[in-house]
C-alpha positions as CSV (number, residue, x, y, z in Angstrom):
1,M,-33.7,-32.9,1.9
2,A,-30.0,-32.6,1.0
3,T,-28.4,-29.2,1.8
4,K,-27.3,-27.5,-1.4
5,K,-23.8,-26.2,-1.9
6,Y,-23.5,-22.5,-2.8
7,I,-20.6,-20.6,-4.2
8,P,-20.1,-16.8,-3.4
9,V,-20.1,-14.4,-6.3
10,I,-18.4,-11.2,-5.4
11,G,-17.8,-7.9,-7.3
12,I,-16.3,-4.8,-5.8
13,E,-16.6,-1.1,-6.4
14,I,-13.8,1.0,-5.0
15,H,-13.9,4.8,-4.7
16,L,-10.3,6.1,-4.6
17,E,-9.9,9.8,-3.6
18,L,-7.1,11.4,-5.6
19,N,-4.4,13.4,-3.9
20,T,-4.5,16.4,-6.3
21,K,-3.9,19.9,-5.1
22,T,-7.3,21.1,-6.2
23,K,-10.8,19.6,-6.7
24,M,-12.0,17.9,-9.8
25,F,-13.8,20.8,-11.4
26,S,-12.9,23.9,-9.3
27,E,-9.9,25.7,-7.9
28,S,-10.9,24.9,-4.3
29,L,-8.2,23.1,-2.3
30,N,-8.5,19.3,-2.2
31,A,-7.3,19.1,1.4
32,F,-8.6,17.8,4.7
33,S,-9.7,20.6,7.0
34,K,-10.8,20.3,10.6
35,K,-13.1,23.3,10.1
36,E,-16.2,22.4,8.1
37,N,-17.2,24.2,4.9
38,T,-14.0,26.2,4.3
39,N,-12.5,24.6,1.2
40,I,-15.5,25.3,-1.0
41,S,-16.3,27.6,-4.0
42,L,-19.4,28.6,-5.9
43,I,-18.8,25.7,-8.3
44,D,-18.7,23.2,-5.4
45,S,-21.9,24.8,-4.0
46,G,-23.8,24.4,-7.3
47,F,-24.4,28.1,-7.9
48,L,-26.1,29.0,-11.1
49,G,-23.9,30.4,-13.9
50,T,-20.7,28.7,-12.6
51,L,-18.7,26.5,-15.1
52,P,-16.6,23.5,-14.3
53,K,-12.9,23.3,-15.4
54,V,-11.3,19.8,-15.7
55,N,-8.4,19.1,-13.3
56,E,-5.6,17.8,-15.7
57,E,-3.6,16.4,-12.7
58,A,-6.6,14.1,-11.9
59,V,-6.8,13.0,-15.6
60,K,-3.1,12.1,-15.6
61,K,-3.5,10.1,-12.4
62,A,-6.4,8.2,-14.0
63,I,-4.2,7.4,-17.1
64,H,-1.5,6.1,-14.7
65,L,-4.0,3.8,-13.0
66,A,-5.6,2.6,-16.2
67,S,-2.2,1.7,-17.6
68,A,-1.1,-0.1,-14.4
69,L,-4.4,-2.1,-14.5
70,N,-3.6,-3.2,-18.1
71,M,-6.7,-1.4,-19.4
72,K,-7.6,0.1,-22.8
73,I,-7.4,3.9,-22.3
74,E,-10.1,5.9,-24.0
75,T,-9.2,8.1,-27.0
76,A,-11.3,10.9,-25.7
77,L,-12.0,12.4,-22.3
78,C,-15.8,12.9,-21.9
79,F,-18.0,13.5,-18.9
80,D,-21.7,12.9,-18.2
81,R,-24.3,14.0,-15.7
82,K,-25.8,11.5,-13.2
83,N,-29.1,13.1,-12.1
84,Y,-30.5,12.6,-8.6
85,F,-31.5,14.8,-5.7
86,Y,-29.8,14.5,-2.3
87,P,-28.6,17.2,0.2
88,D,-25.0,16.2,-0.3
89,L,-25.2,17.0,-4.0
90,P,-26.0,20.7,-4.3
91,K,-26.1,20.8,-8.2
92,G,-28.8,18.1,-8.3
93,Y,-26.4,16.0,-10.4
94,Q,-22.9,14.5,-10.2
95,I,-20.4,14.8,-13.0
96,T,-19.1,11.4,-13.8
97,Q,-18.1,9.2,-16.9
98,Q,-21.0,6.8,-17.7
99,F,-20.7,6.3,-21.4
100,R,-16.9,6.6,-22.1
101,P,-14.9,5.6,-18.9
102,I,-11.3,6.6,-19.1
103,G,-10.2,2.9,-18.7
104,A,-12.0,-0.3,-19.7
105,E,-11.5,-4.1,-19.5
106,G,-8.3,-4.6,-17.5
107,F,-7.0,-6.9,-14.8
108,I,-4.8,-7.1,-11.7
109,N,-3.2,-10.2,-10.2
110,I,-3.7,-11.0,-6.5
111,E,-2.1,-13.6,-4.2
112,T,-4.4,-15.1,-1.6
113,D,-3.5,-16.5,1.9
114,N,-2.5,-19.9,0.4
115,N,-0.1,-18.3,-2.1
116,T,-2.5,-19.0,-5.0
117,E,-2.4,-16.3,-7.7
118,K,-5.6,-15.2,-9.4
119,R,-6.3,-12.7,-12.1
120,I,-9.1,-10.3,-11.2
121,A,-11.0,-8.9,-14.2
122,I,-11.7,-5.1,-14.0
123,Q,-14.7,-3.8,-16.0
124,R,-13.9,-0.1,-15.9
125,I,-12.4,2.9,-14.1
126,H,-13.9,6.3,-14.4
127,L,-13.4,9.8,-13.0
128,E,-16.0,11.6,-11.0
129,E,-16.5,14.2,-8.3
130,D,-17.2,13.3,-4.7
131,T,-20.3,14.4,-2.7
132,A,-20.4,16.3,0.6
133,K,-19.8,14.5,3.9
134,Q,-22.8,13.8,6.1
135,I,-22.3,14.2,9.8
136,H,-25.0,12.6,12.0
137,K,-25.5,14.1,15.5
138,D,-28.4,13.0,17.6
139,E,-31.5,13.6,15.5
140,S,-29.8,16.0,13.1
141,T,-27.7,15.6,10.0
142,F,-25.1,18.2,9.1
143,L,-23.3,18.6,5.8
144,D,-19.6,19.4,5.3
145,Y,-19.0,20.5,1.7
146,N,-15.2,20.4,2.0
147,R,-15.4,17.0,0.3
148,A,-17.9,18.0,-2.4
149,G,-16.1,18.1,-5.7
150,A,-13.1,16.2,-4.6
151,P,-11.7,14.0,-7.5
152,L,-12.4,10.3,-7.4
153,I,-11.7,7.3,-9.5
154,E,-14.2,4.5,-9.3
155,I,-12.8,1.1,-10.0
156,V,-15.4,-1.6,-10.9
157,T,-14.6,-5.3,-11.1
158,H,-16.5,-8.0,-12.9
159,P,-18.1,-10.5,-10.4
160,V,-15.2,-12.9,-10.4
161,M,-14.2,-13.3,-6.8
162,S,-15.5,-16.2,-4.8
163,S,-14.2,-15.8,-1.2
164,A,-13.6,-13.3,1.5
165,E,-9.8,-13.9,1.2
166,E,-9.8,-13.0,-2.5
167,A,-11.9,-9.9,-2.0
168,A,-9.6,-8.6,0.8
169,A,-6.5,-9.4,-1.2
170,Y,-7.9,-7.5,-4.2
171,V,-8.7,-4.4,-2.2
172,D,-5.2,-4.5,-0.6
173,E,-3.6,-4.9,-4.0
174,I,-5.4,-1.8,-5.3
175,R,-4.3,0.1,-2.1
176,K,-0.7,-0.8,-2.7
177,L,-1.0,0.1,-6.4
178,A,-2.5,3.6,-5.5
179,L,0.4,4.2,-3.0
180,F,3.0,3.0,-5.5
181,L,1.7,5.3,-8.3
182,K,1.4,8.1,-5.7
183,I,-2.1,8.9,-6.9
184,S,-3.8,8.6,-3.5
185,D,-2.9,8.0,0.2
186,A,-5.5,5.1,0.0
187,R,-6.5,5.1,3.6
188,L,-9.6,3.0,4.2
189,E,-9.9,4.2,7.8
190,E,-10.0,7.8,6.7
191,G,-12.2,7.2,3.7
192,S,-9.8,8.0,0.9
193,L,-10.3,4.5,-0.3
194,R,-13.9,3.2,0.1
195,A,-14.9,-0.3,-0.8
196,D,-18.5,-1.4,-1.7
197,I,-19.0,-5.2,-1.8
198,N,-21.7,-6.7,-4.1
199,L,-22.3,-10.3,-3.0
200,S,-24.7,-13.0,-4.2
201,L,-24.6,-16.9,-4.1
202,K,-25.0,-19.4,-7.0
203,E,-25.7,-23.1,-6.7
204,E,-22.7,-25.2,-7.4
205,G,-22.7,-26.2,-11.1
206,S,-25.1,-23.3,-12.0
207,E,-24.3,-20.1,-13.8
208,Q,-27.4,-18.3,-12.4
209,F,-26.5,-15.7,-9.8
210,G,-28.7,-15.2,-6.8
211,T,-30.1,-11.9,-5.4
212,K,-27.3,-9.3,-4.8
213,V,-26.7,-7.6,-1.5
214,E,-24.5,-4.5,-1.3
215,I,-22.3,-3.8,1.7
216,K,-21.1,-0.2,1.6
217,N,-18.0,1.7,2.8
218,I,-16.1,-0.9,4.7
219,N,-13.2,0.7,6.5
220,S,-10.4,-1.9,6.8
221,I,-9.0,-5.0,5.0
222,S,-9.8,-7.2,8.0
223,N,-13.4,-5.9,8.2
224,I,-13.9,-6.7,4.5
225,K,-13.2,-10.3,5.3
226,K,-15.5,-10.3,8.3
227,A,-18.4,-8.6,6.5
228,I,-18.2,-11.0,3.6
229,L,-18.0,-14.1,5.8
230,L,-21.1,-12.9,7.8
231,E,-23.1,-12.2,4.6
232,I,-22.2,-15.5,3.0
233,E,-23.3,-17.3,6.2
234,E,-26.5,-15.3,6.4
235,Q,-27.5,-15.9,2.8
236,I,-26.7,-19.7,3.0
237,N,-28.9,-20.0,6.1
238,L,-31.8,-18.1,4.4
239,L,-31.7,-20.3,1.3
240,N,-31.3,-23.6,3.3
241,N,-34.4,-22.6,5.3
242,G,-36.4,-22.0,2.1
243,E,-36.4,-18.2,2.5
244,K,-35.4,-15.6,-0.1
245,V,-32.5,-13.2,-0.1
246,K,-33.7,-9.6,-0.3
247,Q,-32.0,-7.0,-2.4
248,V,-30.7,-4.6,0.2
249,T,-27.9,-2.2,1.0
250,K,-26.0,-2.9,4.3
251,R,-23.2,-1.5,6.3
252,Y,-20.8,-3.4,8.4
253,D,-20.9,-2.6,12.2
254,D,-17.5,-3.5,13.4
255,K,-18.4,-2.9,17.1
256,N,-21.0,-5.6,17.1
257,N,-19.6,-7.7,14.2
258,L,-22.8,-7.6,12.1
259,N,-24.1,-6.3,8.8
260,K,-27.0,-3.8,9.3
261,I,-29.6,-3.1,6.7
262,L,-29.5,0.6,5.5
263,R,-32.3,0.4,2.9
264,E,-34.1,-2.0,0.7
265,K,-33.7,-1.8,-3.1
266,T,-36.8,-2.4,-5.2
267,D,-36.4,-1.2,-8.8
268,S,-33.1,0.0,-10.3
269,V,-32.8,3.8,-10.1
270,D,-32.9,5.7,-13.4
271,Y,-30.3,8.4,-13.1
272,R,-31.2,9.7,-16.6
273,Y,-27.5,10.0,-17.7
274,F,-26.7,12.4,-20.4
275,P,-23.5,14.2,-21.7
276,E,-22.2,17.0,-19.5
277,T,-22.9,20.0,-21.8
278,N,-20.5,22.4,-20.0
279,I,-17.5,20.2,-20.7
280,P,-16.7,19.3,-24.3
281,C,-14.9,16.0,-25.1
282,F,-11.1,16.3,-25.3
283,N,-8.9,14.1,-27.5
284,L,-6.5,11.9,-25.6
285,T,-3.9,11.4,-28.3
286,E,-1.4,8.5,-28.2
287,S,1.5,11.0,-27.9
288,Y,-0.2,12.7,-24.9
289,K,-0.9,9.4,-23.1
290,N,2.7,8.2,-23.8
291,E,4.1,11.4,-22.4
292,V,1.9,11.0,-19.2
293,L,3.0,7.4,-18.8
294,L,6.7,8.4,-18.7
295,D,6.1,9.3,-15.0
296,I,5.4,5.7,-14.1
297,K,8.7,4.1,-12.9
298,A,7.3,0.7,-11.9
299,T,4.1,-1.1,-10.7
300,P,3.9,-3.3,-7.6
301,Q,3.7,-6.4,-9.8
302,Q,6.9,-5.5,-11.7
303,V,8.7,-4.9,-8.5
304,K,7.4,-8.1,-6.9
305,N,8.5,-10.1,-9.9
306,K,12.0,-8.6,-9.8
307,L,12.4,-9.2,-6.0
308,K,11.2,-12.8,-6.4
309,Q,13.8,-13.4,-9.1
310,E,16.4,-12.1,-6.8
311,K,15.2,-14.5,-4.1
312,I,14.2,-11.8,-1.7
313,T,12.2,-13.1,1.3
314,D,8.4,-12.5,1.4
315,F,8.9,-10.3,4.6
316,Y,11.1,-7.8,2.7
317,I,8.9,-7.9,-0.4
318,E,5.8,-7.0,1.7
319,Q,7.7,-4.1,3.3
320,I,8.8,-2.7,0.0
321,L,5.4,-3.1,-1.7
322,N,3.8,-1.1,1.1
323,N,6.2,1.8,0.6
324,I,7.1,3.2,-2.8
325,D,9.8,5.4,-1.2
326,F,11.6,2.2,-0.1
327,W,11.8,0.9,-3.6
328,E,12.8,4.3,-5.1
329,Y,15.7,4.5,-2.6
330,L,16.8,0.9,-3.2
331,N,16.6,1.4,-6.9
332,E,18.8,4.5,-6.7
333,V,21.5,2.6,-4.7
334,D,21.9,0.4,-7.8
335,Y,24.4,-2.0,-6.1
336,K,24.9,-5.4,-7.8
337,D,23.8,-7.4,-4.7
338,L,20.2,-6.5,-4.2
339,E,19.7,-8.9,-1.3
340,K,22.6,-7.4,0.7
341,T,21.4,-3.9,-0.1
342,I,18.0,-4.7,1.2
343,K,19.3,-6.3,4.4
344,V,21.6,-3.4,5.2
345,F,18.9,-0.8,4.3
346,F,16.3,-2.3,6.6
347,A,18.7,-3.1,9.4
348,E,20.5,0.2,9.5
349,V,18.9,2.9,7.4
350,V,15.2,2.4,8.1
351,P,15.6,2.6,11.9
352,I,17.5,5.9,11.6
353,A,14.9,7.3,9.2
354,N,12.0,6.2,11.4
355,K,13.5,7.8,14.5
356,Q,14.0,11.3,13.1
357,G,11.8,11.3,9.9
358,W,12.6,10.4,6.3
359,E,12.7,14.1,5.3
360,N,15.7,14.5,7.6
361,L,17.6,11.5,6.3
362,N,21.1,12.5,5.1
363,I,22.2,9.0,4.1
364,N,21.7,9.2,0.3
365,P,21.6,6.2,-2.0
366,S,25.1,6.8,-3.5
367,F,26.6,6.9,0.0
368,L,25.0,3.6,0.9
369,K,26.4,2.1,-2.3
370,E,29.9,3.2,-1.3
371,V,29.4,1.5,2.1
372,L,28.2,-1.7,0.4
373,Q,31.2,-1.7,-1.9
374,S,33.6,-1.2,1.0
375,L,31.9,-4.2,2.8
376,E,32.6,-6.3,-0.3
377,E,36.2,-5.2,-0.4
378,N,36.6,-6.0,3.3
379,K,37.6,-2.4,4.0
380,I,34.9,-2.5,6.7
381,N,32.5,-4.9,8.4
382,L,28.9,-4.7,9.6
383,Q,30.1,-3.3,13.0
384,H,31.6,-0.4,11.2
385,V,28.5,0.2,9.2
386,K,26.6,0.6,12.5
387,K,29.0,3.5,13.3
388,I,29.4,5.0,9.8
389,L,25.8,5.6,8.9
390,P,24.7,7.5,12.1
391,I,27.8,9.8,11.7
392,K,26.9,10.5,8.0
393,N,23.3,11.2,9.0
394,K,24.4,13.8,11.6
395,D,26.6,15.6,9.0
396,A,25.6,15.3,5.4
397,N,28.8,17.0,4.2
398,L,31.1,14.3,5.5
399,T,32.4,11.9,2.8
400,F,32.9,8.2,3.3
401,D,36.7,8.6,3.3
402,Q,36.6,11.3,6.0
403,I,34.4,9.1,8.2
404,Y,36.6,6.1,7.6
405,Q,39.8,7.9,8.5
406,N,38.2,9.6,11.6
407,L,37.1,6.2,12.9
408,N,40.6,4.8,12.5
409,I,39.0,1.6,11.2
410,K,40.9,-1.7,11.1
411,V,39.4,-4.9,9.7
412,Y,40.7,-8.1,11.4
413,S,41.2,-11.3,9.5
414,K,40.2,-14.6,10.9
415,D,43.9,-15.5,11.6
416,E,44.3,-12.2,13.5
417,L,41.2,-12.9,15.5
418,N,42.4,-16.4,16.3
419,K,45.6,-15.1,17.7
420,I,43.9,-12.5,19.8
421,I,41.4,-15.0,21.2
422,E,44.1,-17.5,22.0
423,Q,46.0,-14.9,23.9
424,L,42.9,-13.8,25.9
425,I,42.1,-17.5,26.7
426,D,45.7,-17.9,28.1
427,Q,45.4,-14.6,30.1
428,N,42.1,-15.6,31.6
429,R,42.6,-19.4,32.0
430,E,41.8,-19.4,35.7
431,Y,38.4,-17.6,35.1
432,I,37.6,-19.9,32.3
433,E,38.4,-23.1,34.3
434,N,36.3,-21.9,37.2
435,N,33.3,-21.2,35.0
436,I,33.7,-23.9,32.3
437,T,30.4,-25.5,33.2
438,N,28.7,-22.3,32.1
439,K,30.0,-21.9,28.6
440,E,27.5,-19.2,27.7
441,K,28.9,-17.0,30.5
442,V,32.4,-17.7,29.4
443,Q,31.5,-17.0,25.8
444,K,30.0,-13.6,26.7
445,F,33.0,-12.7,28.9
446,L,35.5,-13.5,26.1
447,M,33.4,-11.6,23.5
448,G,33.6,-8.5,25.7
449,Q,37.4,-8.9,26.0
450,V,37.8,-9.3,22.3
451,M,35.7,-6.3,21.4
452,K,37.7,-4.3,23.9
453,A,41.0,-5.5,22.5
454,T,39.9,-4.7,18.9
455,Q,38.1,-1.4,19.9
456,S,34.9,-2.9,18.5
457,N,36.3,-3.2,15.0
458,A,36.0,-6.9,14.8
459,N,33.0,-8.8,13.4
460,P,30.9,-10.2,16.3
461,T,29.7,-13.2,14.3
462,E,33.2,-14.3,13.5
463,I,34.3,-13.7,17.1
464,N,31.4,-15.8,18.5
465,E,32.2,-18.6,16.0
466,I,35.9,-18.8,16.9
467,I,35.2,-18.6,20.7
468,F,32.6,-21.3,20.4
469,N,35.0,-23.6,18.6
470,K,37.8,-23.0,21.0
471,L,35.6,-23.6,24.1
472,S,34.3,-26.8,22.6
473,N,37.8,-28.1,22.5
474,L,38.6,-27.3,26.1
C-alpha cells in the first residue's frame, strides 16, 4: 500500500499581554510583582456589587494593532461574558469580545527561511481579561491573582500556515509588531506573549482537514518549530499505521523534546456567551479612531520596505526591526545617506549606549547628523568620530565645534599621507630591508609610525592601502 502524502494545516492563537499601567477593568496595577496577590482589587477578585470600568489605554493599543494588521476596525466597542467555572476565574466568567471583536479580517506578511514572502490571513483580534496564574508545587496548586484582570489581545489566524517555519516566522512577526507599536514587551519566555498552535493534516489534493490537535503556551520561537515538527511526524505515523488522530490538548516539554497530552477533547464546550450587561457598547467614531492612529509612526513592514529600497543589508534590517528605539533614533537623525547613518550608528553609538544604558546616552540625533555632515565635508574622518562621540557622551553640553577645536583635528589628504609614508620608509629603510620577508610585520610597524606622526588623525584604511602599495613595489 502506497504511503499517502499529507500537508500540515496550522492556525495560531496568540495571547498578547498589553503594557498598560492598570488592568483591563480595574484600577489595580498591571505590573509584575514578586509577591503574590498584591496587585489585586475587589473587581479582580470577583466580589459581588463591583462594576468594571474599561481601560481606554488598552482600547487604543488594540486599535493600533488592528490598523497595523490591515483589519476592519469595529464601529462600536462591546464586551461579552464567557461563562465557565475554574479556580483562576473568581467571577465565574471572563469578560471578552465574542460577537463584535475590535478587529476583523486582516493580514500580515511574513518571510520564511528561504526568503519567500507569504501573506497570513488573520480572522480577528479581540480584547479580554487574563486569568490568575496557577503555581503547581508538589501535590498542591496555588493561585496568584496579580495576573487576574490583566489586559490581553487575542489574535486568531485562519488555518493558512503549512510548515513549522511559517508558523515560527508568523509569531516572530507579531512579536516584532507588538514591540514596534509599544503595546507589549512581547516576551514569550515570560508569558506576555503566549502562542497556542492548532494543527491538523490533510491529504494532498484534498480540502478536508483532519482531526485538530492543540499545543498550548509554547515559550520560544525555536520551540514552536520543534513542537510543530514533532506533532506533524506523530500524526503522519499514526495515519500511515491506520490509526486515528485524537482531538487532544498538549504542551511542549522542551527538556525532553516531546509533546505531552494535557487533556482529551470530546465535545466542544458551550460557554453560553452573552453580552456583558455591566458595560454598555461605546461608539468608536471615525474621528476617534483617526485621532488614536496618529500615534503610529511606522509599522515593521513599512520600515522594512524603506530599508530594502535604500539597499540596507539584512543584518542591519533585522537589528532595527527588533528595536523600535533604533528606528526612532535613526529617523530623527534625518541625514540624506541612510546607509552611512546606520553604519556609524551601529559601529559607534550602539556600543556606547549598551555599555552605560540608553537612558544615559547624551549623543542626540541632531549631534550625530552634524558628525555625518562633517564626515561628508572631509572636516573629520572615522578615526575622529571614535574620539568625538565618547567625549560628547561624557558632557552633553559640549557642542560639535567645541569638541572639534579641543581635539585640534587635522584631516590628511592622500598626497600628504604619501609624503609622510615615503619619509618614514626612508628613515626606517634598514629595519624594512631586514624584515622585508615578513611584510605583515613591516606593514604594522609603519602603520604605528604613521599614526604617531599624525597624532592618530589619519584614516587607517587609507594608510594601510598606501603602505601596502609601497611595500609591493619594494
